[in-house]
N, C-alpha and C positions, 0 to 999 in steps of 0.2 A: 660460360665462365665470366659473368659480369657481376655487377654489384647487386646485392639483395638485402632485404630486411629480414631478420630472423623473427621467430615467434616472441622472443624477448626484446624486440625492437632494436637490436644491434644492427649496424650497417656493416656488411661483410663483403669482401672481395676474395674470391678464390683464384689463385694464379698458379700456372705451371712454371717450372724453373725457367723455361725458354721465354715465356711471357714476362716474367720478372726481369730477366736479363735485357729484353728489348726495352722495357720501361726505364730501367736504370740507365741504359745507353742514351735514351731520349732525354732523361733528366740531365745527364752530364752535358749533352749538347746544348740544351736550353740554358743551363747555367753559364756556359761560355758565350752563348749567342746574345743573351740579354744583359750581361754584366755591363755596368756603365764604364766608359773609358776613364782611366785615371788621368787626371789633369794636375800635374805638379804645380802649375802656376795658379791654381784655383784660389780664390779668396776664401780664407778659412771660415768666415762668418757665413758666406753664401753656401759653402759646402755643408756647414752645420745645419742650416735650415732647409737644405735640399734644393737650392737653386743651382742650376747647371748653366753657367755663363756661356758655355760653348756648344750648347745643344742645338743641333740643326736637324732638318728632316733627313732621315736615313736614305742613302742611295739604294741600299739593298731592299728590294721589293718586299721581302718577308718581314724585315724589321719595320719598314714603312707601314705594313699592315698591322703589326703589333703596336706601333706608336704613330697612329695617323695624325694628320693635322686637325686641330680642333676647329679652325676657321678656313674653309676652302676658298673664300673669296677675299681674304685679307691676310697677306703674307706677314705683315708686321705683327698683327694680333696673334697669328698662329705661332710665330717665333717666340713672342713673349710668353704665351701659354706654355709652349714646349719648355722654355727655360725654367719656368716655375713648377712644372709637373712631371717632366720626363724622368728625372732621377728617382722620384718616389714611385712612379709607375714601374720602373725597372726593379726597384727594391721589392715591390709587391710580387712581381713575377718571379724574382729570385726566391722569395720566401715560399711561394707556392711550390716551386721546384724542390726546394730543400725539405719541405714537409712531405712531399711525395717520396723523396729519397729516404727520409727517415722511416716512413711506414714500410717501404719496400725492403728495408734492411732488417726488419723484424723476421724472426725465424718462423718457419712453417708455411704451408701453402695457403692458409686462410689468414687474411688481414682483417682485423676489426678496426673500423675508423670511428673517431669522434665526429661530431657535427663540424667542428672547425677543420679537421683534417679533410672531411668530405668536401668542404667548400674550397680548400686549397687544391684538392684533386680536380674539381670542376675548372678552376682557373688554369691549372697546368694543362689539362686535356684540351681546353679551348685554345690556349696559346699555341700548343704543339700542333694541333690540327690546322690552325690558321697558317702557321709558318710552313708546314709541310704541304698544305693545299696550294699555297702560292708557288712553292718550288715545283710541284708537278702539274700545275695548271688546272686545278679543280675549279669548275664553274657549274652553274645549274645545267648548262648545255653539254658539258664535257663528261659528266659523271658516268653515264652509260658507256661512252667510248673508253674511258679509263678502266672501267670495270672489265671490259672485254680485251684488254691488252694481252698480247702474246707474252708468255713467260720470259722470252728473250729480251723484251723491251726493258730498258733500265728503270723505267717508271713503274713497272708492274709491282715490284716488291714494295716500293714506297706507297703505292696506292693501297696495297693490302694492309699495310700498317695504318694508313690514314683511315681506311674503312673500319679496322678493328678499334682504333681510338674513337671513332664515331659511335660504334656500338657501346664501348665502355662509358662514354659520356652520356649517351641516352639511357643506359641502364642505371647510371648514378642519378640522373635527373629523376627518372621514374621512381627510384628507391627513396628519394628525398621528398617526394610528393606526399601530402597527407593521405591517409587511407589507402596506402599502397600495400 
Protein backbone atom coordinates (compact mmCIF):
# COMPACT_ATOMS: atom_id res chain seq x y z
CA UNK A 1 0.00 0.00 0.00
CA UNK A 2 2.51 2.57 -1.12
CA UNK A 3 2.66 5.18 -3.82
CA UNK A 4 2.47 4.11 -7.43
CA UNK A 5 2.19 5.59 -10.91
CA UNK A 6 -0.81 4.52 -12.92
CA UNK A 7 -0.82 3.77 -16.65
CA UNK A 8 -2.20 7.31 -17.13
CA UNK A 9 0.82 8.71 -15.20
CA UNK A 10 -1.18 9.66 -12.12
CA UNK A 11 0.51 9.38 -8.73
CA UNK A 12 -1.72 7.32 -6.45
CA UNK A 13 -1.63 6.25 -2.81
CA UNK A 14 -4.04 3.66 -1.50
CA UNK A 15 -4.68 3.78 2.24
CA UNK A 16 -6.76 1.81 4.64
CA UNK A 17 -8.75 3.83 7.17
CA UNK A 18 -6.36 2.93 10.00
CA UNK A 19 -3.38 4.10 7.96
CA UNK A 20 -5.17 7.33 7.12
CA UNK A 21 -5.90 7.84 10.81
CA UNK A 22 -2.26 7.29 11.78
CA UNK A 23 -1.11 9.77 9.15
CA UNK A 24 -3.69 12.36 10.24
CA UNK A 25 -2.52 11.96 13.84
CA UNK A 26 1.09 12.46 12.74
CA UNK A 27 0.07 15.56 10.78
CA UNK A 28 -1.65 17.03 13.84
CA UNK A 29 1.43 16.34 15.94
CA UNK A 30 3.78 17.85 13.36
CA UNK A 31 1.64 20.98 13.06
CA UNK A 32 1.91 21.53 16.81
CA UNK A 33 5.56 20.51 16.96
CA UNK A 34 6.99 22.86 14.34
CA UNK A 35 4.66 25.85 14.73
CA UNK A 36 6.71 28.96 15.48
CA UNK A 37 6.33 30.37 18.95
CA UNK A 38 4.26 33.52 19.03
CA UNK A 39 6.19 36.53 20.20
CA UNK A 40 3.92 39.41 21.20
CA UNK A 41 6.86 41.84 21.39
CA UNK A 42 8.14 41.01 17.91
CA UNK A 43 9.06 43.86 15.62
CA UNK A 44 6.23 43.99 13.03
CA UNK A 45 8.62 44.65 10.14
CA UNK A 46 10.91 41.78 11.18
CA UNK A 47 7.89 39.47 11.48
CA UNK A 48 6.61 40.56 8.06
CA UNK A 49 9.88 39.61 6.34
CA UNK A 50 10.26 36.41 8.36
CA UNK A 51 13.00 37.40 10.79
CA UNK A 52 12.68 35.79 14.20
CA UNK A 53 14.61 37.97 16.63
CA UNK A 54 14.29 35.37 19.38
CA UNK A 55 15.22 32.24 17.43
CA UNK A 56 17.63 30.03 19.35
CA UNK A 57 18.88 26.49 18.86
CA UNK A 58 16.10 24.20 20.09
CA UNK A 59 16.82 22.23 23.24
CA UNK A 60 14.53 19.42 22.07
CA UNK A 61 16.77 16.99 20.12
CA UNK A 62 14.03 16.27 17.56
CA UNK A 63 13.49 19.98 16.85
CA UNK A 64 17.26 20.48 16.72
CA UNK A 65 17.37 17.75 14.06
CA UNK A 66 14.64 19.48 12.03
CA UNK A 67 16.29 22.90 12.48
CA UNK A 68 20.03 22.23 12.76
CA UNK A 69 22.71 24.88 13.09
CA UNK A 70 23.98 26.05 9.70
CA UNK A 71 27.45 26.75 11.09
CA UNK A 72 28.83 24.19 13.52
CA UNK A 73 32.00 26.09 14.34
CA UNK A 74 30.60 29.63 14.59
CA UNK A 75 27.84 30.19 17.15
CA UNK A 76 27.30 33.82 16.14
CA UNK A 77 26.92 33.02 12.43
CA UNK A 78 24.66 30.06 13.30
CA UNK A 79 22.48 32.36 15.42
CA UNK A 80 22.26 35.00 12.71
CA UNK A 81 21.39 32.39 10.09
CA UNK A 82 18.73 30.91 12.38
CA UNK A 83 17.12 34.32 13.00
CA UNK A 84 16.86 34.95 9.26
CA UNK A 85 15.71 31.49 8.15
CA UNK A 86 14.03 29.47 10.90
CA UNK A 87 10.61 31.09 10.71
CA UNK A 88 10.37 30.47 6.96
CA UNK A 89 11.62 26.89 7.41
CA UNK A 90 8.92 26.33 10.00
CA UNK A 91 6.32 27.77 7.62
CA UNK A 92 7.47 25.40 4.87
CA UNK A 93 7.19 22.41 7.21
CA UNK A 94 3.71 23.58 8.27
CA UNK A 95 2.68 23.98 4.62
CA UNK A 96 3.86 20.43 3.89
CA UNK A 97 1.85 19.07 6.81
CA UNK A 98 -1.25 21.05 5.79
CA UNK A 99 -0.98 19.76 2.23
CA UNK A 100 -0.76 16.18 3.47
CA UNK A 101 -3.73 16.82 5.74
CA UNK A 102 -5.76 18.20 2.84
CA UNK A 103 -5.04 15.16 0.67
CA UNK A 104 -5.85 12.79 3.53
CA UNK A 105 -9.21 14.46 4.06
CA UNK A 106 -10.34 13.58 0.55
CA UNK A 107 -12.84 10.76 0.45
CA UNK A 108 -12.03 7.26 -0.70
CA UNK A 109 -9.19 4.84 -0.10
CA UNK A 110 -7.32 6.03 -3.20
CA UNK A 111 -5.58 9.42 -3.14
CA UNK A 112 -4.39 10.96 -6.39
CA UNK A 113 -1.62 13.49 -5.84
CA UNK A 114 -0.39 16.34 -7.99
CA UNK A 115 3.38 16.81 -8.35
CA UNK A 116 3.27 19.69 -5.82
CA UNK A 117 1.34 17.56 -3.34
CA UNK A 118 3.83 14.72 -3.83
CA UNK A 119 6.70 17.06 -3.00
CA UNK A 120 4.86 18.22 0.12
CA UNK A 121 4.39 14.56 1.09
CA UNK A 122 8.14 13.99 0.65
CA UNK A 123 8.91 16.89 2.96
CA UNK A 124 6.37 15.78 5.54
CA UNK A 125 7.47 12.14 5.50
CA UNK A 126 11.11 13.17 5.82
CA UNK A 127 10.45 15.56 8.72
CA UNK A 128 8.24 13.07 10.53
CA UNK A 129 10.77 10.26 10.13
CA UNK A 130 13.60 12.48 11.38
CA UNK A 131 11.68 13.57 14.47
CA UNK A 132 10.41 10.07 15.25
CA UNK A 133 13.83 8.55 14.58
CA UNK A 134 15.43 10.89 17.13
CA UNK A 135 12.74 10.07 19.68
CA UNK A 136 13.28 6.30 19.45
CA UNK A 137 17.04 6.38 18.87
CA UNK A 138 17.31 5.23 15.26
CA UNK A 139 20.90 5.08 14.03
CA UNK A 140 22.65 2.98 11.41
CA UNK A 141 23.79 0.69 14.20
CA UNK A 142 20.47 0.46 16.07
CA UNK A 143 18.10 -0.30 13.20
CA UNK A 144 18.23 -4.09 13.52
CA UNK A 145 17.99 -3.91 17.31
CA UNK A 146 14.90 -1.70 17.09
CA UNK A 147 13.32 -3.93 14.46
CA UNK A 148 13.67 -6.87 16.86
CA UNK A 149 12.09 -5.13 19.88
CA UNK A 150 9.62 -7.10 21.96
CA UNK A 151 6.01 -5.94 21.49
CA UNK A 152 5.97 -4.85 25.14
CA UNK A 153 8.76 -2.33 24.58
CA UNK A 154 7.19 1.14 24.29
CA UNK A 155 9.46 1.92 21.32
CA UNK A 156 8.20 -1.06 19.29
CA UNK A 157 5.04 0.61 18.00
CA UNK A 158 6.89 3.83 17.23
CA UNK A 159 9.52 1.89 15.33
CA UNK A 160 6.83 0.14 13.29
CA UNK A 161 5.38 3.55 12.37
CA UNK A 162 8.89 4.80 11.54
CA UNK A 163 9.50 1.75 9.35
CA UNK A 164 6.16 2.23 7.57
CA UNK A 165 6.92 5.91 6.95
CA UNK A 166 10.27 4.82 5.50
CA UNK A 167 8.45 2.48 3.15
CA UNK A 168 6.00 5.23 2.11
CA UNK A 169 8.84 7.67 1.50
CA UNK A 170 10.78 5.15 -0.56
CA UNK A 171 7.74 4.22 -2.64
CA UNK A 172 7.04 7.91 -3.27
CA UNK A 173 10.63 8.59 -4.34
CA UNK A 174 10.56 5.55 -6.63
CA UNK A 175 7.25 6.68 -8.13
CA UNK A 176 8.60 10.16 -8.82
CA UNK A 177 11.66 8.86 -10.65
CA UNK A 178 11.53 9.04 -14.44
CA UNK A 179 10.77 5.79 -16.24
CA UNK A 180 9.23 4.22 -13.16
